[in-house]
Structure formats: C-alpha cells, structure tokens
C-alpha positions as CSV (number, residue, x, y, z in Angstrom):
1,M,8.0,2.8,-23.4
2,Q,8.1,0.7,-26.5
3,P,4.9,-0.3,-28.3
4,A,3.1,-3.4,-27.1
5,T,4.5,-6.6,-28.5
6,S,3.3,-10.2,-28.5
7,A,4.8,-10.6,-25.1
8,T,2.8,-7.6,-24.0
9,A,-0.5,-9.2,-25.2
10,R,0.4,-12.4,-23.5
11,A,0.9,-10.7,-20.2
12,T,-2.5,-9.0,-19.9
13,P,-5.3,-11.6,-19.6
14,T,-8.7,-10.9,-18.2
15,A,-8.5,-9.9,-14.5
16,T,-12.0,-9.6,-13.2
17,A,-12.5,-10.8,-9.6
18,T,-13.3,-14.4,-9.4
19,A,-14.1,-16.9,-6.7
20,A,-11.8,-17.7,-3.9
21,A,-10.8,-21.2,-5.1
22,P,-7.0,-21.6,-5.2
23,S,-5.4,-21.7,-8.6
24,R,-3.9,-24.9,-10.1
25,R,-0.4,-23.8,-9.3
26,R,-1.4,-23.2,-5.7
27,R,-3.1,-26.4,-4.8
28,S,0.1,-27.6,-3.2
29,A,0.5,-24.6,-0.8
30,V,1.6,-25.3,2.6
31,A,-0.8,-25.8,5.5
32,G,-2.1,-22.8,7.3
33,M,-0.1,-21.3,10.2
34,V,-2.7,-22.0,13.0
35,T,0.0,-21.8,15.7
36,A,0.8,-18.2,14.8
37,L,-2.8,-17.3,15.0
38,V,-3.2,-18.8,18.4
39,A,-0.1,-17.0,19.6
40,L,-1.6,-13.7,18.3
41,G,-4.9,-14.3,20.0
42,T,-7.0,-13.4,17.0
43,A,-9.8,-15.1,15.1
44,L,-9.5,-17.3,12.1
45,P,-10.5,-15.6,8.8
46,G,-14.1,-15.1,8.5
47,T,-14.8,-15.0,12.3
48,A,-15.0,-12.3,14.8
49,A,-12.5,-11.7,17.6
50,G,-12.2,-9.6,20.7
51,S,-14.8,-7.9,22.8
52,A,-18.1,-6.6,21.5
53,K,-18.0,-2.8,21.1
54,G,-20.6,-2.1,18.3
55,P,-20.2,1.6,17.7
56,D,-21.1,1.2,14.0
57,G,-24.1,-1.0,14.7
58,H,-22.6,-4.2,13.5
59,G,-21.9,-5.9,16.7
60,G,-18.2,-4.8,16.9
61,C,-14.9,-6.6,17.4
62,D,-11.4,-5.8,18.3
63,A,-9.5,-7.8,15.6
64,S,-9.7,-10.3,12.8
65,V,-7.3,-12.0,10.3
66,P,-8.5,-11.8,6.7
67,F,-5.3,-13.3,5.2
68,V,-3.4,-16.3,6.6
69,S,-0.3,-17.5,4.8
70,G,-0.8,-21.1,3.8
71,E,-4.4,-20.7,3.1
72,G,-5.0,-20.3,-0.6
73,A,-1.5,-19.0,-1.1
74,T,2.0,-19.8,0.4
75,L,2.3,-16.2,1.5
76,Y,0.3,-13.0,1.8
77,R,2.0,-9.6,1.9
78,V,1.6,-5.9,1.0
79,P,-1.8,-5.0,2.5
80,A,-4.1,-2.2,1.4
81,I,-7.5,-1.2,2.6
82,V,-10.3,1.2,1.7
83,R,-13.8,1.8,2.9
84,A,-16.2,1.6,0.0
85,A,-19.0,3.9,-0.8
86,D,-21.6,1.4,0.6
87,G,-19.6,1.3,3.9
88,A,-18.0,-2.1,3.4
89,L,-14.3,-2.5,4.0
90,V,-12.2,-4.0,1.1
91,A,-8.8,-5.5,2.0
92,F,-6.3,-6.2,-0.7
93,A,-3.0,-8.3,-0.5
94,E,-0.5,-9.9,-2.7
95,A,-0.9,-13.7,-2.9
96,R,2.5,-15.2,-3.4
97,E,3.7,-18.7,-4.2
98,T,7.1,-18.0,-2.6
99,R,8.5,-15.5,-0.2
100,A,10.3,-13.7,-3.0
101,D,9.2,-10.3,-4.4
102,T,9.3,-11.9,-7.9
103,G,7.7,-15.0,-9.4
104,P,3.9,-15.9,-9.5
105,I,2.1,-13.1,-7.6
106,D,-1.6,-12.2,-7.8
107,I,-3.7,-9.4,-6.2
108,V,-6.5,-10.8,-4.0
109,S,-9.2,-9.1,-1.9
110,R,-11.8,-9.8,0.9
111,R,-14.8,-7.6,1.7
112,S,-16.3,-7.0,5.1
113,S,-19.8,-5.6,5.7
114,D,-19.5,-5.5,9.5
115,G,-16.6,-3.2,10.1
116,G,-13.8,-5.8,9.6
117,C,-15.2,-8.4,12.1
118,T,-15.8,-11.0,9.5
119,W,-14.7,-11.3,5.9
120,G,-16.3,-12.6,2.8
121,P,-14.6,-15.2,0.4
122,R,-11.3,-14.4,-1.1
123,T,-11.5,-13.1,-4.7
124,V,-8.7,-12.9,-7.3
125,V,-8.6,-9.3,-8.6
126,A,-5.6,-9.6,-10.9
127,D,-3.8,-12.8,-12.1
128,Q,-0.9,-12.7,-14.5
129,G,-0.2,-16.5,-14.6
130,E,3.4,-17.1,-13.8
131,D,4.2,-13.5,-13.8
132,T,4.1,-10.9,-11.0
133,I,1.3,-8.3,-10.4
134,G,1.2,-6.5,-7.1
135,N,1.6,-3.3,-5.3
136,P,-2.1,-2.7,-4.9
137,A,-2.9,1.0,-4.5
138,P,-6.8,1.5,-4.2
139,V,-8.7,4.8,-3.9
140,V,-12.4,5.5,-3.6
141,D,-13.6,8.1,-6.0
142,P,-15.9,10.5,-4.0
143,V,-18.0,11.5,-7.0
144,T,-18.6,8.1,-8.6
145,G,-18.2,5.9,-5.6
146,D,-16.0,3.6,-7.8
147,I,-12.9,1.9,-6.3
148,V,-10.0,2.7,-8.6
149,L,-7.1,0.2,-8.2
150,L,-3.6,0.8,-9.6
151,S,-1.0,-1.9,-9.7
152,T,2.3,-2.9,-11.2
153,R,3.5,-6.0,-13.1
154,N,6.6,-7.6,-14.5
155,D,7.8,-10.9,-15.9
156,G,7.9,-13.5,-13.2
157,D,11.5,-14.4,-13.9
158,A,12.8,-10.8,-13.8
159,T,14.4,-9.8,-10.5
160,E,14.4,-6.3,-9.1
161,T,18.2,-6.2,-9.4
162,E,18.0,-7.1,-13.2
163,I,15.3,-4.4,-13.7
164,R,17.2,-1.7,-11.8
165,R,20.2,-2.5,-14.0
166,G,18.3,-2.1,-17.2
167,E,18.8,-5.7,-18.2
168,V,15.1,-6.4,-18.7
169,P,13.3,-5.4,-22.0
170,P,10.4,-3.0,-21.4
171,E,7.6,-5.4,-22.2
172,D,8.9,-7.7,-19.3
173,S,9.9,-4.9,-17.0
174,R,7.6,-2.9,-14.6
175,R,4.4,-1.7,-16.1
176,A,1.5,0.1,-14.5
177,F,-2.3,-0.8,-14.8
178,V,-5.7,0.4,-13.6
179,Q,-8.9,-1.4,-12.7
180,T,-12.2,-0.2,-11.5
181,S,-14.9,-1.6,-9.3
182,R,-18.4,-0.2,-9.7
183,D,-20.0,-2.5,-7.2
184,D,-18.0,-1.6,-4.0
185,G,-15.2,-4.1,-4.5
186,R,-17.2,-7.2,-5.4
187,T,-15.8,-7.3,-8.9
188,F,-13.2,-5.4,-10.9
189,S,-12.8,-4.5,-14.5
190,R,-10.1,-6.0,-16.8
191,L,-6.6,-4.7,-16.4
192,R,-6.0,-1.6,-18.6
193,E,-2.4,-0.4,-19.1
194,I,-1.4,3.1,-18.4
195,T,2.4,2.7,-18.5
196,P,3.1,5.2,-21.3
197,S,1.5,8.1,-19.4
198,V,2.9,7.3,-16.0
199,K,6.5,5.9,-16.5
200,R,9.3,7.9,-18.1
201,P,11.7,6.1,-20.4
202,D,14.6,6.6,-18.1
203,W,12.8,5.0,-15.1
204,R,13.7,1.4,-14.5
205,W,12.1,-0.1,-11.3
206,Y,8.6,1.1,-10.8
207,A,6.0,0.6,-8.1
208,T,2.5,2.0,-7.3
209,G,1.7,2.6,-3.7
210,P,1.5,0.2,-1.9
211,G,-1.4,1.2,0.3
212,H,-4.4,3.5,-0.2
213,G,-4.4,6.6,-2.4
214,I,-6.3,9.7,-1.7
215,A,-9.0,11.8,-3.3
216,L,-8.8,15.5,-2.7
217,T,-11.9,17.2,-1.1
218,R,-10.7,20.9,-1.1
219,G,-9.4,23.6,-3.4
220,D,-9.0,23.9,-7.1
221,H,-8.3,20.2,-7.4
222,R,-11.2,18.9,-5.5
223,G,-12.0,15.3,-6.7
224,R,-8.5,14.7,-7.9
225,L,-7.2,11.1,-7.2
226,I,-3.6,10.8,-6.1
227,I,-1.5,7.6,-6.0
228,P,2.0,8.0,-4.3
229,S,4.5,5.8,-6.2
230,D,8.2,5.2,-6.6
231,H,10.7,4.4,-9.2
232,T,14.5,4.2,-9.9
233,N,16.4,6.3,-12.3
234,A,19.0,5.2,-14.9
235,P,22.5,6.4,-14.2
236,P,23.6,9.4,-16.2
237,P,25.5,8.8,-19.5
238,G,29.2,8.0,-18.9
239,S,28.6,6.9,-15.2
240,P,30.2,3.7,-14.1
241,D,27.2,2.9,-12.0
242,L,24.9,-0.1,-12.8
243,G,21.7,1.4,-11.7
244,D,21.0,-0.8,-8.7
245,E,22.8,1.7,-6.3
246,R,20.3,2.9,-3.7
247,K,21.0,6.6,-4.5
248,Y,18.8,6.1,-7.7
249,N,15.7,5.4,-5.5
250,A,13.0,8.1,-6.1
251,A,9.5,8.9,-5.3
252,H,6.8,10.4,-7.5
253,S,3.0,11.0,-7.6
254,L,0.3,10.0,-10.0
255,Y,-2.9,11.9,-10.3
256,S,-6.2,11.7,-12.3
257,D,-8.7,14.5,-12.8
258,D,-11.2,12.3,-14.6
259,H,-12.1,9.6,-12.1
260,G,-9.2,7.3,-13.0
261,Q,-9.6,7.3,-16.8
262,T,-6.4,9.0,-17.5
263,W,-3.3,9.5,-15.3
264,Q,-0.4,11.9,-15.2
265,I,2.9,12.1,-13.4
266,G,2.9,14.8,-10.7
267,F,6.0,15.6,-8.7
268,S,9.2,13.5,-9.1
269,D,11.9,13.5,-6.5
270,D,14.9,12.6,-8.6
271,T,17.8,13.8,-6.4
272,D,20.6,11.3,-6.4
273,D,22.9,12.8,-3.7
274,G,22.3,9.7,-1.5
275,Y,21.1,11.7,1.5
276,V,17.4,10.9,1.4
277,N,16.6,8.1,-1.0
278,S,12.9,8.5,-1.3
279,N,11.1,5.2,-2.0
280,E,7.7,3.7,-1.1
281,T,5.5,6.7,-0.3
282,T,2.1,7.4,1.4
283,A,-0.1,10.5,1.3
284,A,-2.8,12.4,3.2
285,E,-4.8,15.6,2.5
286,L,-4.4,17.9,5.4
287,P,-7.4,20.1,6.5
288,D,-6.2,23.1,4.6
289,G,-5.9,21.2,1.4
290,T,-2.1,20.7,1.5
291,V,-1.1,17.3,0.4
292,Y,1.4,15.6,2.9
293,F,3.7,13.0,1.6
294,N,5.7,10.6,3.9
295,T,8.3,8.3,2.3
296,R,10.5,5.4,3.2
297,D,14.2,6.5,3.1
298,G,15.8,3.6,1.0
299,Y,19.2,3.5,2.7
300,G,20.2,7.1,2.4
301,S,22.9,8.6,4.5
302,S,20.4,10.6,6.5
303,P,20.3,9.4,10.1
304,E,16.5,8.9,9.8
305,N,14.6,6.2,8.1
306,R,11.5,8.4,7.2
307,A,11.3,11.7,5.4
308,D,8.4,13.9,4.4
309,A,7.4,16.8,2.1
310,T,4.3,18.7,1.2
311,S,2.6,19.9,-2.0
312,H,0.3,23.0,-2.4
313,D,-0.8,22.3,-5.9
314,G,-2.5,18.9,-5.5
315,G,0.6,16.7,-5.8
316,E,1.9,18.2,-9.0
317,T,5.1,19.6,-7.3
318,L,6.7,19.5,-3.8
319,T,6.8,22.8,-1.9
320,T,10.2,21.7,-0.5
321,P,12.3,18.5,-1.1
322,F,11.8,15.5,1.2
323,R,13.4,16.1,4.6
324,P,14.4,13.6,7.2
325,Q,11.7,13.1,9.9
326,P,13.3,12.4,13.3
327,D,10.1,11.8,15.2
328,L,9.2,8.5,13.3
329,A,11.8,6.0,14.7
330,G,11.5,2.6,13.1
331,P,13.2,0.3,10.6
332,I,13.3,0.8,6.8
333,V,9.9,-0.3,5.8
334,Q,6.7,0.9,4.0
335,A,4.2,2.8,6.3
336,S,0.8,4.5,6.1
337,V,-0.6,8.0,6.9
338,L,-4.2,8.9,7.4
339,Q,-5.8,12.3,8.0
340,I,-8.8,11.8,10.3
341,R,-11.8,13.7,8.9
342,G,-13.8,15.9,11.2
343,R,-13.1,19.0,13.2
344,G,-9.7,18.9,14.9
345,G,-8.9,15.4,13.6
346,P,-5.3,14.4,13.8
347,L,-2.9,13.0,11.2
348,L,-1.9,9.4,11.9
349,Y,1.1,7.3,11.0
350,S,1.3,3.6,11.2
351,G,4.6,1.5,11.1
352,P,6.8,-0.7,13.1
353,S,8.4,1.3,15.9
354,D,11.5,-0.8,16.8
355,P,14.4,0.9,15.1
356,G,16.4,-2.2,14.7
357,S,13.8,-4.6,13.3
358,R,10.4,-5.1,11.8
359,A,8.5,-5.3,15.0
360,A,6.3,-3.4,17.5
361,M,3.6,-2.0,15.2
362,A,2.6,1.5,16.6
363,I,0.5,4.4,15.6
364,R,1.9,8.0,16.0
365,V,-0.1,11.2,16.0
366,S,0.7,14.7,14.6
367,E,-1.3,17.7,15.5
368,D,0.6,20.1,13.2
369,G,0.3,18.6,9.8
370,G,3.2,16.1,10.0
371,R,5.9,18.7,11.1
372,S,6.3,16.9,14.4
373,W,5.0,13.6,15.7
374,Q,4.0,12.7,19.3
375,H,2.6,9.7,21.2
376,R,3.1,6.1,20.4
377,Y,0.1,3.8,20.6
378,L,1.6,0.3,20.6
379,V,-0.7,-2.0,18.7
380,S,1.5,-5.1,19.4
381,D,5.1,-5.8,20.3
382,A,5.1,-8.8,17.8
383,R,6.9,-8.8,14.5
384,A,5.3,-6.4,12.0
385,G,5.9,-5.2,8.5
386,Y,3.7,-3.3,5.9
387,S,0.5,-1.6,7.0
388,D,-2.4,0.5,5.9
389,L,-4.9,2.7,7.8
390,V,-8.5,3.4,7.1
391,Q,-11.0,5.7,9.0
392,L,-14.0,3.9,10.5
393,P,-17.3,5.2,11.8
394,G,-17.9,5.8,15.5
395,G,-14.7,7.4,16.3
396,Q,-12.5,4.4,15.3
397,V,-9.6,3.7,12.9
398,G,-8.8,0.4,11.3
399,L,-5.3,-0.9,10.7
400,L,-4.4,-3.8,8.3
401,Y,-0.8,-5.0,8.8
402,E,1.6,-7.9,8.3
403,T,2.4,-9.6,11.6
404,G,3.3,-12.9,13.4
405,E,5.0,-14.0,16.5
406,T,7.8,-15.9,14.8
407,D,7.3,-14.9,11.2
408,T,6.5,-11.3,10.1
409,Y,4.4,-12.5,7.2
410,A,2.4,-15.3,9.0
411,T,-0.8,-13.3,8.7
412,I,-2.2,-10.0,7.6
413,R,-4.2,-8.9,10.6
414,F,-7.0,-6.2,11.0
415,V,-7.5,-4.3,14.2
416,R,-10.0,-1.7,15.2
417,I,-8.8,1.1,17.7
418,D,-10.6,3.9,19.4
419,L,-9.2,7.3,18.3
420,G,-9.4,8.3,21.9
421,D,-7.0,5.6,22.9
422,I,-4.6,6.6,20.2
423,A,-4.7,10.3,21.1
424,G,-4.2,9.5,24.8
425,A,-1.2,7.3,24.3
426,N,2.3,8.3,25.4
427,D,5.8,6.9,24.7
C-alpha cells in the first residue's frame, strides 16, 4: 500500500461510540417499516417478544428486533454479534443511507443485558462521513475480555466494480481498521489502520468478515484471534481480464497473537480456475483444535454454493483447498458457523435454505466437524439474508439475521433457539 496521504488523513476521523441520535445526513430517513414487523410477529426494538422461558435468569424471550430499516438509518444490513465478557450481547450492523453497498455507511451497535430480549440505545461505532465503513468482524479476546472489532472502508463514491478493476487509488480503495472496546461494547477506541500488514499490493477488493471472528482455546496457538476475510486478485501481467471477473474472488484469514495489537495474513486461497471462487468466509474452532472454514462460493462453476476447508496450524495455512459442500443447499450468500462449547457440542451453520432465493433461514448441524451436515431447523420461511450465530447460556443459541416478509432487509432480527430443538430437527 502507498503511504498515507492527505486523503488518508481526511478519511479517518474519531470513531468512538456515540449516542444513538441520527446524524445530520440521516434526519430525512424514511419512516420505520412497522408493517413488516407486524407481519413477522416480533417486538419493536427495545421490547421483548415471545413466550417467557428464562433459562438465563433474565426473564427470557423468543425473539426481538434490534435494527429496523427506516429508524435512524434508511437501511440496516450485515449483522454480527458477540457475547461480551460481562455476559451482554453486542449486536453490530451497517447503517446505510441507500440500499447500495457503497456511499455513506456507518457501523452501529446495540447492547442487550437480558439475553437479547431488550436492547439499549443505538451507538455509532465508526463513522466516515460520506464514505463507507462496514463489514464488522468482532471477536472477544478470552484473556483480556476486550471486544476487538475489524472493519473495512473506502471512498463513498468508489464502486466495487471500479475497485476490482484497479481504477481507484489506494487511499480511496478498501482499507482495513481495528478498534477495541474495554467496557464490553459500550464504547470503542478510535479507528487504527492495519492495511499495510493485512492487504497485499496486488489485492484489490477487500473485506473483513462479516460476522464474528474466533479466539483459539487449544493447542500451540491458544489465545490467537482469527478473522476470516476475503479479497480479489489482480489479473496476471498480459491478461486481457479487467479484474472484475468472478474467478479472481479469493478468501484469506487474518490472525493476531497479541490481543489484536498487530495482525498478519494467514492462509490465502488464490486459485483462479473458476471452480470454487471463495469469498465471504466464516470460521469455527473444532473440539480438537482444528480451524474449520466455510466460504460462500462466488459464482464458481462448482455445482454447490458453499465450500469448506480446514487448518491445523491456527489458520496460517489450509490443510486442503476449499472443496464444494453439497449438504448446505442455499443461495449465494454470506453465512455463519458456530462450534457449540461443551462435551459433544455440535457444529452449527446458519443461512437461507431456499436454493433459488434468499429465503427460509435455517440452521444445519454437523456431528463430524463439517464433513457432512444433517437436519434443517427452519427458523422462518420468510425472506432472509446475512446472519451470525452466538452461543447463549442455558443450552440455547442466538441468531441475528436479515429478514422481512416483503423486503429481505426490512429488519435485522434476533431469535433464541433451544439447542435440543435444533438437534432434533429433520429435513
């Protein structure tokens, strides 16, 4: 990457979390989509919904809606969620002024101290003015208890196609940043750039996560933080390609062995044969310490839309390349995996299960480390998009996902599900 310029300095203002008041440029946002909420049968933000279960001692609920498009922002997308060291849930999302993946986009969050039944005020975690900052990828450091958040920004006028074609200067292209919260997600530090250590000069498009990262708990790399990420490669010299061809999609991992202070590139899947075009990727640590990666196949010629791989050295290299995963039928979309902690805990996968459209959010179960997947717990047959999983106390799992009856991005909804119900489900 080129050294920072005046444009770079302009693009990195203070980004500590602030109160939930809408910014000046969002005061004309459209009204909230109440009709969609009624159709979903869920509660308005900040309220409880569903039947009282209370396994965690907080009263309990089935579902809530922390983000509603039209309330504080025109659109909310790209959810991520972690359980902080104090037990609170911290939900992140992109707050967008338009439906596009470019333009003014901020990262916002809400905290819940009662297991996701109610949510505190919206806070702005990162704001780049008229530019884009998104792809929130949080991870809780098991040693310090800090929430470490990676994200990616670019000039608000730069489109993904222009970036993939190499038409955007480095200072305005995709750049990576890190922030830290030492108070369980209430506030975050200023944005600190890490681009030179995590993005190679021949990478063009770049994205952290989105979704939660992982902290390793076993083996030689115990305590390591891992953030699955993706990028695109530049065409080789002499190629007539422009760089926006899907075969240049690629996934990689980032890791930190010093609690998020410094970051390095781990594996990088740079095959460009067009068979599996690895893209947005999610990770889990299996009970034996193996790191399992599951990726969105970005329009490869493989008959499947998901692929997976494993690493036995803490994400530094892949044991074998990504292979198509036939058991995870669904559309081309981001997804989430989560290894349930505890004796005999399964590996879970969340994502839309309708092969032809972003709909029918479901959770699948693997009992063999992701080699095969069984069951299909249908969360809802409504429209659904990106998602993120989090383990909860009392034998439950939480799912934060995009959904709506007539608009996939009408809300970001949170649901609590008993693990026993997931394990007992069948297609």
